[in-house]
C-alpha positions, 0 to 999 in steps of 0.5 A: 474496529475503528472506522473513519469516513466509513473506511475501517481502520483508516490511518495515516502512517507517518515516517520521516522519509515520507515527509522528506519526499513530500509524500503522505501514506494512508492505510484502510480496510475496504468499506463494507468488505467484511473479509469477503472472499467471493468475487461477486462481493460488492465492497459497498463503496459510496460517494461519501467514502470517496468524498472523505478521501477527497477531503483528505487530499488523497489522490491515489488509491491502490488495492491489495484486495483479492477482488477489484472494485466493481465498475459502477463503484469505480466511477465514483473516483473519477476524475480526481482520484486515481485507483489501481486494483493492483494484481487481481490474478487468480494466483494472488487470490490463491497464494496471497502476497507476492514479491511481484506486487511490490514494484507496481505498488511502489511506483504508484506511491511515487506517482501520487502525493497522498496514497491510500492502500486498501485491503480487506482488513487494514489491521492485518499482516500486510500493513507492516509489509507495505510500510517496509516496501515503501521505506526500503524503496525510498531509502534505497534498501537501507531502512528499515534494517532486517533485524527490525522486520520481525519486531514490525510483525512481518512473518518469516515467509514475508521477510523472504519476499522483502529480502528479494525486494531489498536486493532489487532496490539496492541493485536499481540504486547502484545503477542510478546516475544520481548519488543522492542517498537517502537515509531515515531515522528509525 
């Protein structure tokens, strides 16, 4: 396992559309999270972890973890790094990724210049889904094309979630007054 700044699997995800929109996107596992499923689990977030993010200019941290960061650790982000625990409902814990998680994550990404998405293990199956959610949103549903989803490592049940997201993004784009369509090279 590769760990940078005490964030397991920390990496920047480069896509041309992110650069076009002046956005940076990072993914990492949670510090000290060894795949814990206990709500009392402490992620072991430290000042050094957060200072590392500040040094990278990351201004937003969004979580797809099952359990939010505890209050005392959350204070480490203040005042300059925004943290959103995402959906921490028991339904998410029991059922995993859901379509309803995509829009809040996408809006959070749009509101920040440099966003880090964390989840238990950043090398897992959620990484390509997160990338696809952002790309579909930014390209108004054009990219990545559906035939690429399997190649990206997105399993069939999650492709169904992405199809639903793509349909919503296209419908929202059709309702936009501005016609500046974005495309991205694959």
